[in-house]
N, C-alpha and C positions, 0 to 999 in steps of 0.2 A: 504492498498500500503506502511505503513510502515514497517507495522509488518514478510510481507514478505522478504524486507526486509533484516530485521535483525536474521528472518531463513533461509537464502540464506550465510547470514556475520555468519551466526553461524555452519553450515554444511559444510562450506568451512574450517571453522577450525579445526570441529572434523574429519573430511575426508581428511586435509592437504589437499586443493586446494590449487590453485593459488590464490592470493597473500600468503600464510601461507605454501608453499612446503620447505620454509627453518628454521623453527621454532624449534624452540631445541624438543622439542616434535616430527618432521615430519621426521627432521635428523636419534632421535635416533630407531625410526619406518621405514627405509627405511632398502631396501636390499643393501649389497657389497661383494666387491671385497677382502678377504682376502691374505696378499703377505707379507708376513716372511722375514727377514733377517738376516741372518747369522753373527757371526761374522765377515770374512771378507767381508761382503759385497756382499754376495750373496743372489740373490732374488728367494724365492719359491713362489709362487701358491699356496691355501691351499684350494678355494672353494670360495663358494658366500652364503651368512649368511644375517637371515632376523635380524636386531640389530646390536645396537656399541653396546653392550653389549656382544654378542655375537660374533662379530667382533673381541673385546682382548682375550674372555674366548679361543676361538680357536689358537691365534696363542699365548696363554699361555700355554695350554695344549699341543701342538705342540712341547711349548720345555720344558716343563718340559718330557715329553714322551722319549725323544729324548736327555734328560741331560746338556741339549744346557744352556751358559750363554751369557751375552751381549749380545741378543741377544734385537734386536728392531722389528716394524712393524706399514705397516699402512693401513688403513682400505679407499678402496676408493666406493664411493657410486654412485652409478647405477641410471641412470634415461634411460627414452626412449630414451634417443639421446646422452646418453658417460655409458662407461664403468664403468667410472672416474670423476668424475663429478665434487666432492670434496674429498680431502681428511683428512681424522681424526684419532684419536688414542680415 
């Protein structure tokens, strides 16, 4: 019986099931909505990506390809109930 419990905990961690869905690993591998902010604070939705690194790269590529400086961005973590469960950079 203890072996089954340990196996379930390991599986929960590996697949980022609750209660492990807010770990750094789970967050980095989530889906995100990418919001780009121009210097005048105008917001632009750049799309949905998988992974926090991809979110930052999407915003950076948009700024670079449009020669924009002094920009910012927000990555909104998507889950089944919310399109912006938490905000990240």
